[in-house]
N, C-alpha and C positions, 0 to 999 in steps of 0.2 A: 504493500500500500504506500510505502514511502516514496516510491518512484513516481507516483501519480502527481505529487506536488511539483515535481521537476519536469513534467511533460513539456516538451517544447511547444511554445505558442506557434500556431501556424502563421507563417509570414504572409503579409499582404502588401500590395502596392498602394500607398496612401495617395501619392500623386504621380502620374505617369509622364512619359515624354510628350513634348508638344512639337508639332510641325514647325520648322524653322526655315525662314528665307533670309539669305545673306548675299552680299555681293562678293565677287572674286577678290581674294586678298584679305577678306575680313575673317573674324573668328565666329564659329558657331558653337553654342553651348546647349547641352541637353542635360536635364536634371531629373532624377527619379528618387522619390522618397519611399523608403520601406519601413514597415513596422512588423515586429519589434526590431530594435537596433541589433547590430552584430550579425546580420545575415552573411553567410560565407559563400564562396564560389560564385562571385558575380563576374559577369563577362559582358563586354561591349562588342558589337559587331557593326560593320558598315557594308551593306550589300553582301552578306555572307562571309566577309573577311574579319577574323578576330582582330580587335584593336589592342595595342599595348602602349604603355607610357613611353613617349619619346619626345623629340623636339617639337613635332607638330601636333601630337596627340597628348593631351593632358587628362589623366584619369585621377580623380580624387574622391575622398570619402570624408564626410563631416559627421561627427557624433555617432558613427556607425549606422546612420539612417539615410543620410542624403548623399547620393552617388551622383557625381558630375563628370561629364565628358565634355572637353573643349577641343575642337578641331581648329587649329590656327592656320592662317594663310591658305584658306580653302581655294580650290580650283574648280572649274566647271565639272571635271570628271569626278569630283567628290560628291556630286548630287546622288542621292539614293536613299535607302531606308536604313535608319539607325535603329539597332535593336539592343535593348538592355535585358540581360537574363540573370536571374538569381534563382538557382535551383529550378523549380518548375514554373516560376513566375516569369512572364515575358511582357515587356512594354516596347512599343515601337513607334517611330515617327518618321516623317519624310524630311529630308534635307534637300532644299533647292538652292543651288548656287547660281546666282544671276550674273551674267557677263555685263561689263560696263556698257557694251554696245546696245544692250537691250533698253537702255534709257533713251536712245535716239528715236 
């Protein structure tokens, strides 16, 4: 019976990713909030490609709840679907990178 008190609370997405439009060369930021804090095995994807922390891709976590992906200096070919995955939870949103010429 003791183990019942320690049963893991099922994780839920409190607020999911939102579609984002940016211009070439700008940064695009996606945020997903999970509850309870401390969900492990989180992964970000862009059009089926796993993303990792590097100079252009910033992946961070705040308070164990708020997971943030920032894509810096985006190009037109970065347009696609961003997916955040934590265990069985999935949130996705569209990234649309607009060229400067589309202003004309």
